[in-house]
Biotite code that builds the C-alpha atoms (Angstrom):
import biotite.structure as struc

atoms = struc.array([
    struc.Atom([-26.070, -17.014, 19.224], chain_id="A", res_id=1, res_name="MET", atom_name="CA", element="C"),
    struc.Atom([-24.504, -14.831, 16.586], chain_id="A", res_id=2, res_name="GLY", atom_name="CA", element="C"),
    struc.Atom([-21.880, -12.296, 17.703], chain_id="A", res_id=3, res_name="ASN", atom_name="CA", element="C"),
    struc.Atom([-22.384, -8.099, 17.314], chain_id="A", res_id=4, res_name="TYR", atom_name="CA", element="C"),
    struc.Atom([-20.133, -6.944, 14.423], chain_id="A", res_id=5, res_name="VAL", atom_name="CA", element="C"),
    struc.Atom([-19.709, -3.231, 13.780], chain_id="A", res_id=6, res_name="SER", atom_name="CA", element="C"),
    struc.Atom([-18.338, -2.100, 10.540], chain_id="A", res_id=7, res_name="ILE", atom_name="CA", element="C"),
    struc.Atom([-17.002, 1.364, 10.858], chain_id="A", res_id=8, res_name="THR", atom_name="CA", element="C"),
    struc.Atom([-16.647, 1.836, 7.016], chain_id="A", res_id=9, res_name="SER", atom_name="CA", element="C"),
    struc.Atom([-18.340, 0.243, 4.142], chain_id="A", res_id=10, res_name="SER", atom_name="CA", element="C"),
    struc.Atom([-18.399, -3.058, 3.147], chain_id="A", res_id=11, res_name="PRO", atom_name="CA", element="C"),
    struc.Atom([-16.608, -2.234, -0.059], chain_id="A", res_id=12, res_name="SER", atom_name="CA", element="C"),
    struc.Atom([-13.766, -0.927, 1.903], chain_id="A", res_id=13, res_name="ASP", atom_name="CA", element="C"),
    struc.Atom([-12.772, -3.969, 3.807], chain_id="A", res_id=14, res_name="LEU", atom_name="CA", element="C"),
    struc.Atom([-14.007, -6.292, 0.123], chain_id="A", res_id=15, res_name="ILE", atom_name="CA", element="C"),
    struc.Atom([-11.425, -4.240, -1.510], chain_id="A", res_id=16, res_name="ASN", atom_name="CA", element="C"),
    struc.Atom([-8.916, -4.739, 1.421], chain_id="A", res_id=17, res_name="ALA", atom_name="CA", element="C"),
    struc.Atom([-9.227, -8.422, 1.476], chain_id="A", res_id=18, res_name="ALA", atom_name="CA", element="C"),
    struc.Atom([-8.887, -8.602, -2.143], chain_id="A", res_id=19, res_name="ASP", atom_name="CA", element="C"),
    struc.Atom([-5.594, -6.734, -1.568], chain_id="A", res_id=20, res_name="LYS", atom_name="CA", element="C"),
    struc.Atom([-4.580, -9.104, 0.846], chain_id="A", res_id=21, res_name="ILE", atom_name="CA", element="C"),
    struc.Atom([-5.566, -12.691, -0.935], chain_id="A", res_id=22, res_name="ARG", atom_name="CA", element="C"),
    struc.Atom([-3.385, -10.748, -4.290], chain_id="A", res_id=23, res_name="ASP", atom_name="CA", element="C"),
    struc.Atom([-0.678, -10.438, -2.089], chain_id="A", res_id=24, res_name="LYS", atom_name="CA", element="C"),
    struc.Atom([-0.983, -13.510, -0.899], chain_id="A", res_id=25, res_name="GLY", atom_name="CA", element="C"),
    struc.Atom([-1.367, -15.401, -4.809], chain_id="A", res_id=26, res_name="ILE", atom_name="CA", element="C"),
    struc.Atom([1.738, -13.248, -5.493], chain_id="A", res_id=27, res_name="ALA", atom_name="CA", element="C"),
    struc.Atom([3.786, -14.458, -2.421], chain_id="A", res_id=28, res_name="LEU", atom_name="CA", element="C"),
    struc.Atom([3.384, -17.993, -3.329], chain_id="A", res_id=29, res_name="LYS", atom_name="CA", element="C"),
    struc.Atom([4.072, -17.043, -7.305], chain_id="A", res_id=30, res_name="GLN", atom_name="CA", element="C"),
    struc.Atom([7.252, -15.458, -6.019], chain_id="A", res_id=31, res_name="ALA", atom_name="CA", element="C"),
    struc.Atom([8.654, -18.599, -3.732], chain_id="A", res_id=32, res_name="VAL", atom_name="CA", element="C"),
    struc.Atom([7.200, -21.168, -6.117], chain_id="A", res_id=33, res_name="ASP", atom_name="CA", element="C"),
    struc.Atom([9.577, -19.366, -8.827], chain_id="A", res_id=34, res_name="GLU", atom_name="CA", element="C"),
    struc.Atom([12.173, -18.752, -6.059], chain_id="A", res_id=35, res_name="ALA", atom_name="CA", element="C"),
    struc.Atom([12.234, -22.683, -5.059], chain_id="A", res_id=36, res_name="VAL", atom_name="CA", element="C"),
    struc.Atom([12.693, -23.060, -9.258], chain_id="A", res_id=37, res_name="LEU", atom_name="CA", element="C"),
    struc.Atom([15.808, -21.075, -8.948], chain_id="A", res_id=38, res_name="GLY", atom_name="CA", element="C"),
    struc.Atom([17.327, -22.986, -5.773], chain_id="A", res_id=39, res_name="ILE", atom_name="CA", element="C"),
    struc.Atom([16.793, -26.272, -6.797], chain_id="A", res_id=40, res_name="ARG", atom_name="CA", element="C"),
    struc.Atom([18.300, -25.230, -10.362], chain_id="A", res_id=41, res_name="ASP", atom_name="CA", element="C"),
    struc.Atom([21.445, -24.162, -8.553], chain_id="A", res_id=42, res_name="HIS", atom_name="CA", element="C"),
    struc.Atom([21.407, -26.794, -5.930], chain_id="A", res_id=43, res_name="GLU", atom_name="CA", element="C"),
    struc.Atom([22.908, -29.521, -8.832], chain_id="A", res_id=44, res_name="LYS", atom_name="CA", element="C"),
    struc.Atom([26.449, -27.596, -8.992], chain_id="A", res_id=45, res_name="ASP", atom_name="CA", element="C"),
    struc.Atom([26.153, -26.371, -5.360], chain_id="A", res_id=46, res_name="THR", atom_name="CA", element="C"),
    struc.Atom([27.113, -29.593, -3.177], chain_id="A", res_id=47, res_name="PHE", atom_name="CA", element="C"),
    struc.Atom([29.824, -31.882, -5.039], chain_id="A", res_id=48, res_name="PRO", atom_name="CA", element="C"),
    struc.Atom([30.340, -34.468, -2.607], chain_id="A", res_id=49, res_name="SER", atom_name="CA", element="C"),
    struc.Atom([33.318, -34.963, -0.155], chain_id="A", res_id=50, res_name="ASP", atom_name="CA", element="C"),
    struc.Atom([33.472, -35.485, 3.505], chain_id="A", res_id=51, res_name="GLN", atom_name="CA", element="C"),
    struc.Atom([32.180, -32.083, 4.436], chain_id="A", res_id=52, res_name="TYR", atom_name="CA", element="C"),
    struc.Atom([29.382, -31.546, 2.018], chain_id="A", res_id=53, res_name="THR", atom_name="CA", element="C"),
    struc.Atom([28.132, -35.098, 2.874], chain_id="A", res_id=54, res_name="ASP", atom_name="CA", element="C"),
    struc.Atom([27.780, -34.564, 6.541], chain_id="A", res_id=55, res_name="THR", atom_name="CA", element="C"),
    struc.Atom([26.393, -31.334, 5.774], chain_id="A", res_id=56, res_name="PHE", atom_name="CA", element="C"),
    struc.Atom([23.938, -32.396, 3.666], chain_id="A", res_id=57, res_name="LEU", atom_name="CA", element="C"),
    struc.Atom([22.691, -35.518, 5.861], chain_id="A", res_id=58, res_name="SER", atom_name="CA", element="C"),
    struc.Atom([22.591, -33.932, 9.084], chain_id="A", res_id=59, res_name="GLN", atom_name="CA", element="C"),
    struc.Atom([21.519, -30.579, 8.074], chain_id="A", res_id=60, res_name="THR", atom_name="CA", element="C"),
    struc.Atom([20.464, -29.776, 4.983], chain_id="A", res_id=61, res_name="TYR", atom_name="CA", element="C"),
    struc.Atom([18.470, -32.825, 4.655], chain_id="A", res_id=62, res_name="HIS", atom_name="CA", element="C"),
    struc.Atom([17.408, -33.170, 8.333], chain_id="A", res_id=63, res_name="LYS", atom_name="CA", element="C"),
    struc.Atom([13.647, -33.930, 8.815], chain_id="A", res_id=64, res_name="MET", atom_name="CA", element="C"),
    struc.Atom([12.165, -30.698, 10.719], chain_id="A", res_id=65, res_name="VAL", atom_name="CA", element="C"),
    struc.Atom([8.550, -29.948, 11.220], chain_id="A", res_id=66, res_name="PRO", atom_name="CA", element="C"),
    struc.Atom([6.981, -27.798, 8.074], chain_id="A", res_id=67, res_name="GLY", atom_name="CA", element="C"),
    struc.Atom([4.296, -25.660, 8.255], chain_id="A", res_id=68, res_name="ALA", atom_name="CA", element="C"),
    struc.Atom([1.774, -28.105, 7.587], chain_id="A", res_id=69, res_name="ASP", atom_name="CA", element="C"),
    struc.Atom([2.705, -30.063, 10.744], chain_id="A", res_id=70, res_name="GLY", atom_name="CA", element="C"),
    struc.Atom([4.289, -32.887, 8.796], chain_id="A", res_id=71, res_name="GLY", atom_name="CA", element="C"),
    struc.Atom([8.257, -33.613, 9.005], chain_id="A", res_id=72, res_name="ASP", atom_name="CA", element="C"),
    struc.Atom([10.003, -32.054, 5.626], chain_id="A", res_id=73, res_name="VAL", atom_name="CA", element="C"),
    struc.Atom([13.766, -31.288, 5.097], chain_id="A", res_id=74, res_name="GLU", atom_name="CA", element="C"),
    struc.Atom([15.021, -28.338, 6.259], chain_id="A", res_id=75, res_name="ALA", atom_name="CA", element="C"),
    struc.Atom([16.291, -27.087, 3.150], chain_id="A", res_id=76, res_name="SER", atom_name="CA", element="C"),
    struc.Atom([12.367, -26.999, 2.160], chain_id="A", res_id=77, res_name="THR", atom_name="CA", element="C"),
    struc.Atom([11.106, -25.912, 5.602], chain_id="A", res_id=78, res_name="ALA", atom_name="CA", element="C"),
    struc.Atom([11.494, -21.835, 4.715], chain_id="A", res_id=79, res_name="VAL", atom_name="CA", element="C"),
    struc.Atom([10.159, -22.207, 1.153], chain_id="A", res_id=80, res_name="THR", atom_name="CA", element="C"),
    struc.Atom([6.957, -24.737, 2.852], chain_id="A", res_id=81, res_name="GLY", atom_name="CA", element="C"),
    struc.Atom([6.164, -22.020, 5.448], chain_id="A", res_id=82, res_name="ALA", atom_name="CA", element="C"),
    struc.Atom([6.206, -19.197, 3.023], chain_id="A", res_id=83, res_name="ALA", atom_name="CA", element="C"),
    struc.Atom([4.224, -20.698, 0.585], chain_id="A", res_id=84, res_name="VAL", atom_name="CA", element="C"),
    struc.Atom([1.613, -21.961, 3.155], chain_id="A", res_id=85, res_name="ALA", atom_name="CA", element="C"),
    struc.Atom([1.488, -18.313, 3.983], chain_id="A", res_id=86, res_name="SER", atom_name="CA", element="C"),
    struc.Atom([0.630, -17.020, 0.698], chain_id="A", res_id=87, res_name="GLY", atom_name="CA", element="C"),
    struc.Atom([-2.281, -19.832, 0.641], chain_id="A", res_id=88, res_name="GLN", atom_name="CA", element="C"),
    struc.Atom([-3.151, -18.502, 4.390], chain_id="A", res_id=89, res_name="GLY", atom_name="CA", element="C"),
    struc.Atom([-3.433, -14.768, 2.990], chain_id="A", res_id=90, res_name="MET", atom_name="CA", element="C"),
    struc.Atom([-5.462, -15.639, -0.380], chain_id="A", res_id=91, res_name="GLN", atom_name="CA", element="C"),
    struc.Atom([-7.992, -17.952, 1.933], chain_id="A", res_id=92, res_name="LYS", atom_name="CA", element="C"),
    struc.Atom([-8.485, -15.330, 4.472], chain_id="A", res_id=93, res_name="VAL", atom_name="CA", element="C"),
    struc.Atom([-8.530, -12.669, 1.567], chain_id="A", res_id=94, res_name="GLY", atom_name="CA", element="C"),
    struc.Atom([-11.306, -14.705, -0.224], chain_id="A", res_id=95, res_name="GLU", atom_name="CA", element="C"),
    struc.Atom([-12.990, -15.416, 2.906], chain_id="A", res_id=96, res_name="TYR", atom_name="CA", element="C"),
    struc.Atom([-13.485, -11.948, 4.042], chain_id="A", res_id=97, res_name="VAL", atom_name="CA", element="C"),
    struc.Atom([-14.717, -10.646, 1.023], chain_id="A", res_id=98, res_name="SER", atom_name="CA", element="C"),
    struc.Atom([-17.080, -13.421, 0.845], chain_id="A", res_id=99, res_name="LYS", atom_name="CA", element="C"),
    struc.Atom([-18.199, -12.295, 3.919], chain_id="A", res_id=100, res_name="ALA", atom_name="CA", element="C"),
    struc.Atom([-18.653, -8.975, 3.649], chain_id="A", res_id=101, res_name="MET", atom_name="CA", element="C"),
    struc.Atom([-20.471, -9.427, 0.232], chain_id="A", res_id=102, res_name="VAL", atom_name="CA", element="C"),
    struc.Atom([-23.372, -11.814, 2.501], chain_id="A", res_id=103, res_name="ASN", atom_name="CA", element="C"),
    struc.Atom([-23.393, -8.720, 5.186], chain_id="A", res_id=104, res_name="TYR", atom_name="CA", element="C"),
    struc.Atom([-23.912, -6.357, 2.563], chain_id="A", res_id=105, res_name="ASP", atom_name="CA", element="C"),
    struc.Atom([-26.978, -8.654, 0.599], chain_id="A", res_id=106, res_name="VAL", atom_name="CA", element="C"),
    struc.Atom([-28.360, -9.424, 4.334], chain_id="A", res_id=107, res_name="ALA", atom_name="CA", element="C"),
    struc.Atom([-27.826, -5.374, 5.294], chain_id="A", res_id=108, res_name="ASP", atom_name="CA", element="C"),
    struc.Atom([-29.815, -4.494, 2.149], chain_id="A", res_id=109, res_name="MET", atom_name="CA", element="C"),
    struc.Atom([-32.385, -7.236, 2.324], chain_id="A", res_id=110, res_name="GLU", atom_name="CA", element="C"),
    struc.Atom([-33.132, -6.180, 6.079], chain_id="A", res_id=111, res_name="GLY", atom_name="CA", element="C"),
    struc.Atom([-33.516, -2.347, 5.064], chain_id="A", res_id=112, res_name="ALA", atom_name="CA", element="C"),
    struc.Atom([-35.991, -3.550, 2.353], chain_id="A", res_id=113, res_name="ASP", atom_name="CA", element="C"),
    struc.Atom([-38.149, -5.582, 4.855], chain_id="A", res_id=114, res_name="ASP", atom_name="CA", element="C"),
    struc.Atom([-38.180, -2.922, 6.978], chain_id="A", res_id=115, res_name="ILE", atom_name="CA", element="C"),
    struc.Atom([-39.273, -0.537, 4.332], chain_id="A", res_id=116, res_name="LYS", atom_name="CA", element="C"),
    struc.Atom([-42.347, -2.943, 3.062], chain_id="A", res_id=117, res_name="LYS", atom_name="CA", element="C"),
    struc.Atom([-42.910, -3.517, 6.949], chain_id="A", res_id=118, res_name="SER", atom_name="CA", element="C"),
    struc.Atom([-43.084, 0.231, 7.523], chain_id="A", res_id=119, res_name="VAL", atom_name="CA", element="C"),
    struc.Atom([-45.328, 1.271, 4.232], chain_id="A", res_id=120, res_name="VAL", atom_name="CA", element="C"),
    struc.Atom([-47.477, -1.903, 5.112], chain_id="A", res_id=121, res_name="LYS", atom_name="CA", element="C"),
    struc.Atom([-48.351, -0.448, 8.598], chain_id="A", res_id=122, res_name="HIS", atom_name="CA", element="C"),
    struc.Atom([-48.608, 3.115, 7.285], chain_id="A", res_id=123, res_name="VAL", atom_name="CA", element="C"),
    struc.Atom([-51.126, 1.944, 4.521], chain_id="A", res_id=124, res_name="ALA", atom_name="CA", element="C"),
    struc.Atom([-53.565, -0.287, 7.078], chain_id="A", res_id=125, res_name="THR", atom_name="CA", element="C"),
    struc.Atom([-53.437, 3.190, 9.598], chain_id="A", res_id=126, res_name="ARG", atom_name="CA", element="C"),
    struc.Atom([-54.799, 5.324, 6.716], chain_id="A", res_id=127, res_name="ILE", atom_name="CA", element="C"),
    struc.Atom([-57.802, 2.672, 6.073], chain_id="A", res_id=128, res_name="ASP", atom_name="CA", element="C"),
])
């Protein structure tokens, strides 16, 4: 049994909103990807080896922590990984809602057409 959905605006309004969510998700992922490149480039010279840095790197920076995908990742990549996953999630939600609204709109138009044909057929049989 399906669930009742009440749409108080037009499907095109929802499609536009979903497309904006998708686009923001794509932009977030791209921004994070660019930031990560900059971070990795700067990391090369940021952590010179000494007793303090080596301890920090092994015990904190490279410590394994839960990642956005449920697997373990280094702490240094956990935040960026979560941001990328959020962007991808936004993209998927936007695409899903947009497709759902297109399908809803098509089904609604087909249903209206079926009703119209049924009414015309009924009226035509009453006239005969």
